[in-house]
VOPAGU-2260 file (C-alpha; in pm, 1 decimal, decimal comma):
REM VOPAGU-2260
SITE   aa  ch    i         X         Y         Z
SITE  MET   A    0    5510,4   16174,0    7981,6
SITE  SER   A    1    5670,6   15907,9    7760,7
SITE  PRO   A    2    5954,3   15718,6    7927,0
SITE  ASP   A    3    6316,7   15732,7    7816,4
SITE  LEU   A    4    6394,6   15377,9    7701,6
SITE  SER   A    5    6739,8   15438,9    7560,1
SITE  TRP   A    6    7024,9   15189,7    7592,4
SITE  SER   A    7    7330,6   15280,1    7795,4
SITE  PHE   A    8    7685,8   15233,5    7674,1
SITE  SER   A    9    7951,4   15169,8    7935,3
SITE  PRO   A   10    8285,3   15046,4    7796,5
SITE  GLY   A   11    8394,5   14932,7    8145,0
SITE  VAL   A   12    8088,8   14710,5    8190,7
SITE  LEU   A   13    8118,6   14563,3    7840,2
SITE  ILE   A   14    8491,4   14489,8    7877,4
SITE  ALA   A   15    8441,6   14330,6    8220,9
SITE  ALA   A   16    8153,2   14115,2    8091,5
SITE  ALA   A   17    8352,7   14005,9    7785,1
SITE  LEU   A   18    8660,3   13919,5    7992,9
SITE  VAL   A   19    8467,7   13719,6    8253,8
SITE  THR   A   20    8276,5   13532,9    7982,3
SITE  PHE   A   21    8593,8   13454,2    7787,9
SITE  LEU   A   22    8774,8   13317,4    8095,6
SITE  TYR   A   23    8477,0   13106,9    8200,6
SITE  VAL   A   24    8413,9   12960,2    7855,5
SITE  CYS   A   25    8783,3   12873,1    7816,2
SITE  ARG   A   26    8785,3   12692,9    8151,2
SITE  TRP   A   27    8451,9   12519,4    8081,2
SITE  ARG   A   28    8579,4   12392,2    7745,6
SITE  ALA   A   29    8906,6   12274,2    7900,8
SITE  VAL   A   30    8715,1   12073,5    8162,4
SITE  ARG   A   31    8490,7   11925,9    7892,6
SITE  ARG   A   32    8793,6   11815,6    7691,3
SITE  THR   A   33    8959,4   11637,1    7984,2
SITE  ALA   A   34    8645,8   11505,2    8158,3
SITE  GLY   A   35    8564,4   11242,0    7895,3
SITE  SER   A   36    8263,0   11039,5    8009,8
SITE  ARG   A   37    8226,6   11262,2    8317,3
SITE  ARG   A   38    8136,1   11572,9    8115,1
SITE  SER   A   39    7773,9   11567,1    8225,4
SITE  SER   A   40    7873,3   11594,3    8591,4
SITE  GLU   A   41    8188,8   11808,1    8581,7
SITE  ALA   A   42    8097,9   12063,0    8312,6
SITE  PRO   A   43    7737,2   12016,7    8196,2
SITE  VAL   A   44    7591,8   12245,8    7933,9
SITE  TRP   A   45    7332,2   12378,5    8177,3
SITE  ARG   A   46    7612,5   12518,7    8394,7
SITE  LEU   A   47    7740,8   12713,4    8096,1
SITE  GLY   A   48    7386,5   12836,7    8034,9
SITE  CYS   A   49    7354,2   12956,3    8394,1
SITE  PHE   A   50    7679,2   13150,4    8380,5
SITE  LEU   A   51    7597,1   13314,9    8048,4
SITE  ALA   A   52    7251,3   13401,9    8182,9
SITE  SER   A   53    7420,5   13564,3    8482,9
SITE  VAL   A   54    7631,6   13786,0    8256,9
SITE  LEU   A   55    7329,2   13875,5    8044,2
SITE  THR   A   56    7129,2   13958,4    8358,0
SITE  ALA   A   57    7398,6   14197,9    8476,3
SITE  LEU   A   58    7413,7   14358,7    8131,6
SITE  ALA   A   59    7034,2   14392,8    8127,7
SITE  ALA   A   60    7044,8   14566,3    8466,1
SITE  LEU   A   61    7323,1   14807,2    8372,9
SITE  LEU   A   62    7295,7   14873,3    7998,5
SITE  SER   A   63    6939,5   14800,6    7883,6
SITE  PRO   A   64    6652,0   15054,9    7887,1
SITE  LEU   A   65    6590,2   14940,7    8245,7
SITE  ASP   A   66    6886,2   15156,6    8350,2
SITE  ALA   A   67    6735,2   15467,4    8191,4
SITE  LEU   A   68    6390,7   15385,6    8329,5
SITE  ALA   A   69    6540,5   15349,0    8678,3
SITE  ASP   A   70    6616,0   15722,3    8674,0
SITE  GLN   A   71    6247,2   15791,9    8616,9
SITE  LEU   A   72    6066,1   15530,0    8826,2
SITE  PHE   A   73    6158,0   15398,2    9170,4
SITE  PHE   A   74    6016,8   15050,4    9102,7
SITE  ALA   A   75    6238,1   15016,1    8791,4
SITE  HIS   A   76    6536,4   15098,2    9010,2
SITE  MET   A   77    6420,7   14830,6    9253,3
SITE  VAL   A   78    6405,5   14572,3    8972,6
SITE  GLN   A   79    6757,9   14672,7    8877,3
SITE  HIS   A   80    6874,7   14613,5    9235,5
SITE  VAL   A   81    6699,9   14275,3    9247,9
SITE  LEU   A   82    6883,6   14161,8    8935,1
SITE  LEU   A   83    7222,6   14268,3    9072,1
SITE  LEU   A   84    7167,0   14152,7    9430,4
SITE  ASP   A   85    7007,8   13811,8    9373,8
SITE  VAL   A   86    6947,9   13694,2    9017,9
SITE  ALA   A   87    7292,4   13756,4    8866,4
SITE  PRO   A   88    7488,1   13614,7    9166,8
SITE  ILE   A   89    7265,4   13305,7    9191,7
SITE  LEU   A   90    7302,0   13222,3    8821,7
SITE  GLY   A   91    7675,0   13291,3    8828,7
SITE  ILE   A   92    7739,7   13058,2    9122,8
SITE  LEU   A   93    7515,5   12788,4    8973,0
SITE  GLY   A   94    7742,6   12802,5    8668,2
SITE  LEU   A   95    8034,3   12672,6    8876,6
SITE  THR   A   96    8137,7   12319,3    8973,0
SITE  LYS   A   97    8421,7   12187,2    9187,4
SITE  VAL   A   98    8622,6   12095,9    8880,2
SITE  ILE   A   99    8564,2   12426,4    8700,7
SITE  LEU   A  100    8677,8   12608,2    9015,5
SITE  ARG   A  101    8976,0   12379,7    9077,4
SITE  PRO   A  102    9245,8   12632,0    8970,0
SITE  LEU   A  103    9109,6   12875,5    9230,8
SITE  THR   A  104    9012,9   12636,5    9511,9
SITE  ARG   A  105    9329,6   12687,1    9714,5
SITE  ALA   A  106    9316,3   13064,1    9667,5
SITE  VAL   A  107    8953,9   13071,3    9784,3
SITE  ALA   A  108    9038,2   12856,5   10089,2
SITE  GLU   A  109    9332,2   13080,8   10176,5
SITE  LEU   A  110    9120,7   13394,1   10136,8
SITE  GLU   A  111    8855,6   13243,2   10363,2
SITE  ARG   A  112    9119,1   13157,5   10624,6
SITE  ARG   A  113    9265,6   13508,3   10619,8
SITE  ALA   A  114    8921,2   13670,9   10629,3
SITE  GLY   A  115    8845,3   13511,1   10965,9
SITE  ALA   A  116    8511,8   13632,5   11102,9
SITE  LEU   A  117    8437,5   13806,1   10772,5
SITE  ALA   A  118    8404,7   13461,2   10612,8
SITE  HIS   A  119    8134,0   13358,0   10860,6
SITE  PRO   A  120    7777,3   13328,0   10722,7
SITE  ALA   A  121    7656,4   13569,4   10991,9
SITE  PHE   A  122    7870,9   13842,5   10838,8
SITE  ALA   A  123    7716,3   13774,3   10496,7
SITE  VAL   A  124    7368,4   13823,0   10646,3
SITE  VAL   A  125    7472,1   14147,7   10816,5
SITE  LEU   A  126    7637,7   14274,8   10497,0
SITE  TYR   A  127    7341,2   14179,0   10276,2
SITE  VAL   A  128    7082,8   14340,4   10502,7
SITE  GLY   A  129    7307,6   14636,2   10586,9
SITE  VAL   A  130    7380,0   14721,4   10223,5
SITE  ILE   A  131    7009,9   14714,5   10132,7
SITE  TRP   A  132    6900,9   14923,2   10430,3
SITE  ALA   A  133    7189,7   15170,3   10404,0
SITE  TRP   A  134    7134,8   15249,5   10035,8
SITE  HIS   A  135    6760,0   15291,2   10093,3
SITE  VAL   A  136    6807,5   15561,9   10352,9
SITE  PRO   A  137    6647,0   15854,0   10160,4
SITE  ALA   A  138    6951,1   16083,8   10184,3
SITE  ALA   A  139    7191,9   15810,8   10069,3
SITE  TYR   A  140    6958,2   15694,4    9793,1
SITE  ASP   A  141    6903,0   16041,6    9652,8
SITE  PHE   A  142    7276,3   16115,3    9671,1
SITE  ALA   A  143    7352,8   15799,1    9473,6
SITE  VAL   A  144    7103,9   15862,7    9192,1
SITE  ARG   A  145    7229,3   16220,4    9153,6
SITE  HIS   A  146    7600,9   16129,3    9135,4
SITE  SER   A  147    7714,7   15874,5    8877,4
SITE  THR   A  148    8029,1   15764,7    9065,3
SITE  VAL   A  149    7832,8   15696,3    9383,9
SITE  HIS   A  150    7569,1   15519,3    9174,8
SITE  VAL   A  151    7834,1   15284,0    9035,9
SITE  LEU   A  152    7953,2   15218,0    9392,5
SITE  GLU   A  153    7595,6   15139,7    9495,2
SITE  HIS   A  154    7555,9   14883,0    9216,6
SITE  LEU   A  155    7895,0   14729,6    9295,1
SITE  THR   A  156    7814,3   14687,3    9665,2
SITE  PHE   A  157    7480,3   14525,9    9578,6
SITE  PHE   A  158    7650,1   14273,0    9352,6
SITE  LEU   A  159    7931,3   14195,8    9598,0
SITE  ALA   A  160    7697,5   14161,4    9897,6
SITE  GLY   A  161    7463,8   13937,6    9698,3
SITE  SER   A  162    7752,2   13723,7    9572,0
SITE  LEU   A  163    7890,2   13666,4    9922,7
SITE  TYR   A  164    7544,6   13591,5   10060,2
SITE  TRP   A  165    7456,3   13332,8    9796,3
SITE  TRP   A  166    7807,5   13183,1    9797,8
SITE  HIS   A  167    7747,2   13049,1   10148,5
SITE  LEU   A  168    7434,6   12871,8   10024,3
SITE  LEU   A  169    7524,8   12757,3    9673,2
SITE  SER   A  170    7903,8   12726,6    9660,6
SITE  PRO   A  171    8013,3   12399,9    9495,2
SITE  ILE   A  172    8320,4   12374,7    9719,3
SITE  ARG   A  173    8307,1   12296,2   10088,8
SITE  ALA   A  174    8361,1   12606,4   10300,7
SITE  ARG   A  175    8539,1   12605,7   10636,4
SITE  MET   A  176    8226,5   12758,8   10794,9
SITE  ARG   A  177    7958,6   12557,5   10616,5
SITE  LEU   A  178    7589,6   12587,6   10691,8
SITE  GLY   A  179    7455,2   12250,6   10806,0
SITE  GLY   A  180    7125,5   12107,5   10926,3
SITE  LEU   A  181    6866,0   12382,5   10951,8
SITE  GLY   A  182    7136,6   12646,9   10909,7
SITE  PRO   A  183    7032,6   12745,7   10555,7
SITE  VAL   A  184    6671,4   12792,2   10669,4
SITE  ALA   A  185    6770,1   13019,1   10959,4
SITE  TYR   A  186    7017,2   13198,6   10730,2
SITE  MET   A  187    6751,2   13290,0   10476,3
SITE  VAL   A  188    6457,5   13348,2   10709,7
SITE  SER   A  189    6658,6   13596,6   10918,3
SITE  THR   A  190    6747,3   13785,7   10602,1
SITE  LYS   A  191    6395,8   13781,3   10464,3
SITE  LEU   A  192    6250,9   13923,7   10785,4
SITE  PHE   A  193    6474,4   14231,8   10775,1
SITE  VAL   A  194    6460,5   14292,5   10400,6
SITE  GLY   A  195    6089,3   14208,2   10378,0
SITE  ALA   A  196    6021,5   14457,4   10656,9
SITE  LEU   A  197    6192,0   14729,5   10453,8
SITE  GLY   A  198    5988,6   14638,4   10146,0
SITE  MET   A  199    5660,1   14645,4   10335,0
SITE  GLY   A  200    5758,4   14972,1   10500,2
SITE  LEU   A  201    5811,2   15129,7   10158,3
SITE  ALA   A  202    5490,8   14977,1   10022,5
SITE  PHE   A  203    5267,7   15115,7   10297,6
SITE  ALA   A  204    5444,6   15442,1   10379,2
SITE  PRO   A  205    5183,1   15721,2   10402,1
SITE  SER   A  206    5399,6   15967,5   10206,8
SITE  THR   A  207    5683,4   15966,0    9955,8
SITE  LEU   A  208    6028,3   15921,9   10110,3
SITE  TYR   A  209    6255,4   16004,4    9817,6
SITE  PRO   A  210    6258,2   16367,0    9694,9
SITE  TYR   A  211    6439,5   16266,8    9375,0
SITE  TYR   A  212    6140,0   16069,7    9244,8
SITE  GLU   A  213    5885,9   16306,4    9397,1
SITE  HIS   A  214    6011,6   16584,5    9168,7
SITE  GLN   A  215    6049,8   16373,1    8853,3
SITE  ALA   A  216    5804,6   16415,2    8565,3
SITE  ARG   A  217    5553,5   16132,5    8603,5
SITE  VAL   A  218    5586,2   15842,1    8358,6
SITE  TRP   A  219    5278,3   15643,1    8250,3
SITE  GLY   A  220    5068,9   15849,1    8492,7
SITE  ILE   A  221    5211,2   15665,8    8797,9
SITE  SER   A  222    5219,1   15892,1    9102,6
SITE  ALA   A  223    5530,4   15910,3    9320,4
SITE  LEU   A  224    5349,7   15741,2    9609,8
SITE  SER   A  225    5218,4   15457,7    9391,1
SITE  ASP   A  226    5562,8   15417,3    9238,5
SITE  GLN   A  227    5711,0   15382,8    9586,5
SITE  ALA   A  228    5445,2   15129,0    9688,2
SITE  ILE   A  229    5513,3   14916,0    9378,2
SITE  ALA   A  230    5885,4   14929,5    9452,1
SITE  GLY   A  231    5830,4   14814,0    9810,5
SITE  LEU   A  232    5603,5   14528,0    9702,9
SITE  THR   A  233    5859,3   14430,3    9437,3
SITE  MET   A  234    6124,5   14397,8    9707,3
SITE  ALA   A  235    5901,5   14202,6    9947,1
SITE  VAL   A  236    5760,1   13963,3    9685,8
SITE  GLU   A  237    6101,7   13904,0    9526,8
SITE  GLN   A  238    6248,5   13809,9    9862,0
SITE  SER   A  239    5972,9   13555,4    9918,2
SITE  LEU   A  240    6004,0   13402,1    9570,3
SITE  ILE   A  241    6383,9   13389,4    9562,9
SITE  MET   A  242    6418,2   13258,9    9917,0
SITE  GLY   A  243    6145,3   12998,1    9862,6
SITE  GLY   A  244    6305,9   12879,7    9540,8
SITE  ALA   A  245    6646,5   12863,8    9707,9
SITE  LEU   A  246    6507,9   12649,6    9990,8
SITE  VAL   A  247    6360,7   12405,4    9740,3
SITE  LEU   A  248    6690,9   12391,2    9551,4
SITE  LEU   A  249    6887,2   12329,7    9871,6
SITE  PHE   A  250    6643,6   12056,3    9975,3
SITE  VAL   A  251    6681,0   11880,0    9640,3
SITE  ARG   A  252    7059,9   11913,9    9656,4
SITE  ALA   A  253    7065,8   11771,9   10010,8
SITE  LEU   A  254    6863,0   11470,4    9894,7
SITE  THR   A  255    7097,1   11418,6    9599,2
SITE  GLU   A  256    7408,0   11437,6    9819,2
SITE  SER   A  257    7250,8   11197,4   10068,0
SITE  GLU   A  258    7172,2   10952,6    9789,5
SITE  ARG   A  259    7528,6   10972,2    9656,1
SITE  ALA   A  260    7670,4   10916,9   10005,1
SITE  GLN   A  261    7448,1   10611,7   10044,3
SITE  GLN   A  262    7564,2   10475,0    9709,7
SITE  ARG   A  263    7929,5   10524,6    9805,1
SITE  ALA   A  264    7869,4   10346,9   10134,3
SITE  GLU   A  265    7704,3   10054,9    9954,4
SITE  ARG   A  266    7993,8   10027,4    9709,1
SITE  LEU   A  267    8246,5   10025,2    9993,1
SITE  GLU   A  268    8045,2    9763,0   10179,9
SITE  ALA   A  269    8025,5    9546,4    9870,7
SITE  ALA   A  270    8401,1    9581,9    9814,7
């Protein structure tokens, strides 16, 4: 059977993407105008590129032929979830700096204070793992792919859980409950163990777990069991690659911050 590779058209998604992009670009340009010689640090072009890539990633997940293919192949649906859960949030947060966020800094701090325990990194881990596991319960998964409103809710919870999770690691502003020392390593390893276990469980399951895909016409001759195995491996491998890359990024950022602190200390000593 030939796959359906049609594009989706969702006015809500397009309007939201256009609005978010417009607001970000306006703020980025305003910071560039006032930053003067500090443009390269307060609003560099690569930050703009990251944010635009985040929006394009979300659009690719929700509107491109990947969305149609996700209704036919489990592994395509898994790729869609990966984009919404990790790639889009990571790129979006990397597009931010302290100065770009300055109009919202106080609001974010107040929200964090009011959230209490919900603002703790441990909650982000529980939410991230819980959302993935809950939506991959066969009954919940099949219900979501058969009902468009529930499917939208599924995608929204993936994006929100991923955004909160990566915010604790990549946020440009100092959080009240900041991960320090080996905290980021424990934060990510604990997540990878639970999510990787789910991926490996799907990859090596002896039978198909999702009736929806079991009864779909087979695309490209891929059996339902093979499709499920590819989806599980996609989840497990993606977790390893994303988490490994994030650890390297955090290590480089820690070295940079340490070097800047040392330079500030030397300037103060010289003064």
